[in-house]
C-alpha positions, 0 to 999 in steps of 0.5 A: 450558664455564665454569670457576670459579677459586673459589666466586665468580670465573669463569675467562675462557677464549678459548672463553668470550670468543668466546661472549660477544662476537665482534668485528665484521668488520674491513672497516668502510670496504668494508662502508659502500661496499657498503651505500651502493651497494645503498641507492643502487640501492634509492633509484633504484628508489623515486624513479624516476617517483615521480609515477606511477601516477596513480589519477585526475586528482589522481594519488591511488591507493588510500588516498592519498585519505585520507592526503593530505587528512589530511596537508594538514590536519595541516600547515595546522591541526595536526589532521585535519579532515573532508572539508568542512575544517570540523570535527575528524575522527575518524580511524582511525590516529594522526598521525605517519605523516601528519605524515611525509607532510605534511613532504614536502608542506611541502618540495615542495608538494601534488603527487604527488612531495610527498606520496610522497617521504617514503615513498620516503625511509623505504623507502630508509633501511630498506634501509641499516638492514637491511644494517647490522643484518644485518651486526652480527647475523651478523658478515658483510658479505656476509650483510648486503649480501644481506639489503639487496639482497633488501629493495631488490628486494622487490616489496611494500616497493617498492610501499609506498615509492612511495605515500603510505601509512602501512605503510612508516613503521611498518616503518621505525620498527620496524626502527630500534627492532630495530636499537637493541636489537641495539646494546644487546645488543652493548653489554651483552655488551661490558660483561659481557666487561670485567667478567669480565676485571677480576673484578667478575662473579661466579657469583652475578650480573653487576655492577650498571649504571653510567653507562657501562653504562646501556642508552641504546640500549634507551631509543632503541629505546623511542622508535622503538617509540613512534613506530611506535605513533604511525603505527599501533596495531598496533605495540603488539604489538612492545612485548611482542615486544621486551620478551621479546626483551631478556629472552631476550638478557639471560638468554643472556648471563648463562648464557654468563657462568656465572651460577648463576641466570640467570633470576632475575638477569635478572628482578631486574636488567632489570625496571626498565630494561624498564619504562623502555623501555616508558615511553619508548615511551609518552612518544614516542607521546604526543609524536606527538599534539603537534598535537592537544594544542597546538590546540583544534579536534581531534576530542574535544579539548573532550569533557569541557568540552562535557559539564560546562557548559564547565568543563574539568579542569586543563590537562594532566589535561583534555588527557589525559582527552580523548585517553583518551576519543578512544582509548576511542571508537576501541576500543569503537565501529565507525565506517564511512565508505565514501567520504571526499570532499573537496568543498572541494578538488574531490574528487567531491562527493556520490559516496557518502554516509558514515555513522557509528555508535557501535555497540559491537562486542560488541553487534553480534556479538550482533545475530543474524539482523537484521544478517546480510543484506548484498549480494553482493560480490567476494571481493577487495573490501576490507572497509570495514565493521565486519565480517561483521555489518554491515548496508548501508542506503539512505536517501532524504531522508525514508525508508529501505529496509534491505537484504534487504527486496527494495526498490530503492534510490532514485536517487542524486539523491535521496540527498544526502551524509549522508542515511543514517538509522536506529537508532543501534544498527545499523551502516549504510552508504550506497551509490551506484547508478552508479560514479564515478571519484572513488569507491572501487570498494567503494562501487559497486553 
């Protein structure tokens, strides 16, 4: 398959040229017209009647009750506030997805269209990106358009694009990162083909990187992956997946070019560039916390100074230390809030109580039978607590009755918000006895 002219040079045949780099289809303008037409169809489906469905009087559905408020506080304060708009709130996800929602609110106001339009734009752009990515991967305009049409009509992507949730931004940024990696792969194969044509590629290794062959698209993929990480921490798995994918593609191009030890040459030639890819991802992730860095009221923003008589560390080190503490608490603690109410904005004051616990997950797992009692619930009810070992509680103003003891909870009027009490070593949750239209159904008893 690969012929060598001597011990070093590789003979470039037509078959080898096709294996290394196949040209794209020649229908560039027609492909863009079809791509834009399918994207327009998807955009119409996502923007039509975007203010519906209406979950309650403020048209907030599902987790919009959380993200709309967080986006509003980010827009006006630079960080998330609690439900009383008084203190920095401990939140479950990084801020970039909520910044995207806040951008729509800044442009169109705090209304259903304002907080959902950014998700609709992201879902629509994902259709266009998938069409171009699939066309480049399969070298077929038809297959690219089919892939985009399937995404435009996909029910899950359509629903996520019509609500102010975070998952659509996560998917769009990860898809953009993958598209940049595909462009990087084509650029690498094109430069490899040029090196074979001018004789600089040998059987021992490919030529080193020059300014023309620097993997800029790989760095862009790192930025998009970091932005996805700034939406949800679940994107961290894609950093590992993308690194393995790049290694596989680099190994493949060396094997196709006839390099004698493709695996060794891949590790020697690409490890540094992949480290730069990860570095760009981390820098982009830190940039998503700009609002938290630039202000002083965010959660844990003054953690170190509070424990050292008001004396902080040097500015940059202090901010990074406090952010690291924030992440440590997020990973090592289980915090439960069954209903976040926005009393200052009329979101059902006192519909249910919230409790926070700093119980570490390993300690909870070892708690044994003491934490096994929990009320029956529907199999479809979302699990908002710390898992199967969590323990509900009721608490009046002066005493509490743990679940499983046979005691009845006191009336809701005797349980003001924030009245949960008990040992900090237990996961606790308060419930309500009567449903409320402002309270999620998992709070109902």
